[in-house]
C-alpha positions, 0 to 999 in steps of 0.5 A: 500499500502506498500513500501519497499526500498532496496539497500543502502550501503556504498560506496566510493565517485565516486561509484554507487548504485541502490536503489529499492522500491517494492510496495506490491500490484498494486494500480490503483490510484497511479499516481506518485512515487518518491524518496526523501532523508533526511540527518541528520539535514536537511529537506527531499528533493525531488530527482526524481519522475515518473508519471503514463504515465512514464514521469519523473522529476528530481531535478536539483541537480541530473540531469545527476547523478540519474535516476529514472525508473519503471518496466512495472507492475508499482510494482517496482521503482528504482533509479540509482545513479552514481558519488556519493559524500559525501553530497549524504549521507542520508536516501532514501525514496520511496514515492507514491502519488495519484495526477496526478500532484504531484511535488517534494513536500513531502506533496503531497505523502501519502504513504512512505517506511521506507527508506534505508541508503546511505553512501558515504565516501571520 
């Protein structure tokens, strides 16, 4: 399984971006897909996940600003990010887990993309 992120860019605070993650092949065993991010000097943190049935979980820090979604064929994962803040600056990663009960713990995800850089300036 190969995950390829795109959509990262440099934007002004208050702006929006939409990240995409293409899954190279449809793998029936993938139960959950998620977005994580990692800022310089900080640990990787979970942003949002979507399970096999389409149910979503967003970390409290991102509720109301970020929205995870997936296409019907389950081959493209998206993250709509609105009202961006300078503290949202990070590398954003797409990840996939075979666990149907995955949480936003990065150790539960076995497939990772290389990340896409998001930079928000004030």
